[in-house]
N, C-alpha and C positions, 0 to 999 in steps of 0.2 A: 391545472391550476390557472385560474382566471387573474388577467391581468390587474394587478392595484390590491388583490385580495388572497387570502393566505386559505387554500381550501382546507379546513379539518380532517377531511378523511385521505387528502394526499399526505398531510403530517403523521397519520396513523401508519400509510402505508411504508411513507419513508423511514418511519423508526420501524418499521419489521424489517425492511429491506437491509437497513445499516446493521441489526443488531445480526442478521444471519452473515451478512458480510463479514462481521468481526469475528463470530462462531467459526465459522468457514476458515477464515486468515488462521486463526489459532490452530485448529487441526492440523494445516498446512504447515505449520511450524513444527507440531509434534513430529509428522511423518518425513519432513525435512532430518530434521534430529536423529530419526531411527537410520535412515539411510546415510548420512552423514557417518555413521560407524564404521562404513566398510570404502563408503564412493566419493570421489573427489565432489565439494561443492560445486565448482564448474560444470561436471556431469550431470549431478542432480539438475541444476538450473535448465541444461541443455536439452532432457528429456523431459523436463515439466512444458517449456516451450513446444517442445515436439509433438507431444500427445496431445497440449491443449489445443494446436492448430488440426491435428487430425481427428479429433472430437469434435470443434466446430466445423470442420467441411462436412460432416455429414447432413445438418439440418440445411446447412446452403443448398447442396446439390440436390436435395428432393425435395424442394420449392420450386413453383414454376418460375419465379422471380430471381433464380439464382445468376442470371448474367448481370441484373443491375445491381446485385450485393456486391460484384468485385468492383463495380463503377465509383469511383470517389473523387470529388473536389479537394481533399484533404491529403492527398498523397506527400506532401512533405509535412505536415503535420504527424500521419501514421508513421515515418521513417524515422523522424525524432523521437515519438513516444516509443517506437521497438528500441531505438538507441539506449535512450536513460532506463528504460524499462529492462534491459537486460543488464545492464550493470547494475542499476537497483536491487533487483531480484537475487543477482548472481551475490552481490554483497549480504544481502537476508539469510539466503543458503549459508554464507560463511559463518554470519554470524549468530544465528542459532545454534550452531555446534559448537562457539566459543563461548560464549557466554549466556547465562540462565534465561528462560523465556519469556518471562516477567520483565527482566530487565531491557530485554530486545525490544519489547511490544512498547515500553514505556518510552526508550529513547526515538522510536519511530514515531511517537507521538509528536516531536518537535517539527515534522512536516507543516503543523498548523501555524509555528511561530517563523517557519522561512517562509510562509505564505504572505507574510506581512512587509518586506523589502521588496520581494518578488512583485506583489502586487503595486506597490508604489512605482517602480523601476516600469515594468512591463505593462501594465493596465494604467498605470498614472491616478492610481487612486490617492485622496488624502488620507493620511493615517493619523488618529487621535492620540492624545495622549494617555490615555489608559491603555491602548494598545501598544505603544512604545515600554510602558512599566509593564505590562504583562508580559511582553517579549521577554526584557530582561527579566524578570522573576523563572521564568522557563528556562533560559539561556543559563542563567544560575545553578539552577536544577539539573541540567544537563552536565554542565562542569563537576559538577559532585559526583555525577555517574561515572565519571572517568578515573574518582578515588585519587587525584593528585598528592603526590608526596614527595619527600625530600629524594627516595632512591625508587619509588614506585609510580606507574600509570596505566591505568586501563587502555592499552592501546586498541584492544579490540572492539571497544567502544566507538570507535571512529567509524567502523564499517556500517551497523545501524544510523549514526548520523550522517552519512554521506547519502545512504540510503535514501533517507528522512528529505532530504534537501531535493534529490530527484524527483520523488515523490510528489514532491509540493510542485516542482516545474508541471510533473504529467498531468496532475491536476487541473492544472490553467488549460493546457492542450486540453484534456477531456472534457471541461466546463465549455470551453468554447464549440466543440463540436457537437456534444449534446444540446445545447443552447440553438445550433443551426441543425438539430434533425438528422444527425449521421445515423444510420441503422446500427442496431446495436449488434449484428452479425457481423457486418463490415469492420466494426471497431474490433472486435473480439479476431476475426481473420486475420486482419494486417497486422496487430499487434502479434500475434502466434507466429504469422510467417517472418517477420523481420528479426525477432528477439531468436528464432531459429535459427535464422541465418548467419546472425550474429556471433552466437554462444559456439555452433558446430566450428568458425574460425579457431576455437582454442579447444573445443574438448578432444581431439588426438591426442594433445599432450599431457592429458591425465585420463586416459580411456582404462576403465576395467569393465569385463563382461559382465553385467547386469545377472543377479539368480532372478530365476521363475519370480520369487517372492518379490523380489527389489521392483522388478518389471512392474509387478502389481502394483505395487505401492507407488512408484513414479505415473504409473497410468491413473490412478487416483489422484495423485499430486496435480497434474495436468486436467483433470475434471474439474477439482477444487479453483485451480486457478481461473478458470472461466468463469466459474459459481462465483466467485468475487468480484471479479469486475462487471459480471452481469449485474448482480446486488446493487452494485455501486451507482452502474448508469439508473436501474430502476428507483434507486432512494432521489437522483438528482432529477429525475424525471416527474417522480410525485411530489416534490415540495422543493423549499429554496435551500440552496446549501448551508445557510446559517443555521437550519434546523436539524440539519444532517450532523455536520460537523462535533458540536457537544456527544454524541452519541458513541465518537471513537473509545470513548474512556472505559466502554462496558467490553474491549475486548480485554481490558488489564486483567479483571478476575475471572474472565476466560482461561489466560495464560497462566496466571498462578495457580487454578486448580489444576489446569492439564499437565502443569509443572511439576504438581508437587504429585499426582496421581501417578504419571508415567515417570518420574524421573528424582522424585522426593526432593525437588529444590524446594526449598523456602528462602525468598528475599531476607535478604541481611538489614542491618539497620540504616546502612549508605545508601540500597538501594532503594529503600522506603523514603527516606528524606529527598532523594534525588527526584523519587516517582512524585510527591506531595508537590514538591515545585514546580516541575514539568506540568502536571496535571492543572494546577493553579494557574497557571500564565495560558496555556493553551483555552482554558476554560473561560478566561475574562478574554481571551482575543476573540472567542467563537461567540459570545454573548455580547460582546459590545463592538462586534464587526459591525454595526449596521452605523456608529455614530460617525464614521469615516466621512460619509454621504458621498461614495465612490458607485460605479457603475452597479446597474440592477439588472 
């Protein structure tokens, strides 16, 4: 990507990587839901982190530059990303087993909405009126997804909402490291390492011996977790983030299709209405993010 210019080939590559990331993320949700029939979400998250770390160690140890790959000037950022990632992915493992996949995916779109106040606070970006209005529209959709009534509220929707906020913070950290040419393998390794350490503190309280079939699914979960991050890194390297963010919505049809095929889940009218508002809000934010005149 040339300075001041947008590489058309870069956009194409960015689109492909982003689409693969969304498909892989939806597949991971399906696997986590199957595993959640017997295993606690804390244990699922732990094995996801553990296997992702083991898998990423293989290419690191096989390269002649393995020593340099363990070196980083961003250890503080890696640590914070590990802490936030452990909490966010743990919440996702919980939410996919308690609310429909399409609803979970839609609420996670709110990370784009959370980026607006975060960018203003931490990146000192100026926020335009359209972004403010779009954020209000998206947040209205988020409230609808909670299904508030006099005697009921969907508290399970709180899990992916918090996860979306944590992912927004993580995206700021990731973009900073990617822009400064931090190695993909280095970022994957330290994320896996710190999340494994964090989750290992809690897993003894919820331990169940996994079957061979469950271990296989957990191993695939770990591989896919690395692929999700790798595809995100490659998309960010290929083109501008403003071209990647709107493609998040392709994950919704993936989630709807897989939710129907594997769990016969059909979105209800409340989910559809909330989804429409969240998608509209996040799309406007993504489309008009350049209006702010913020840092490039």
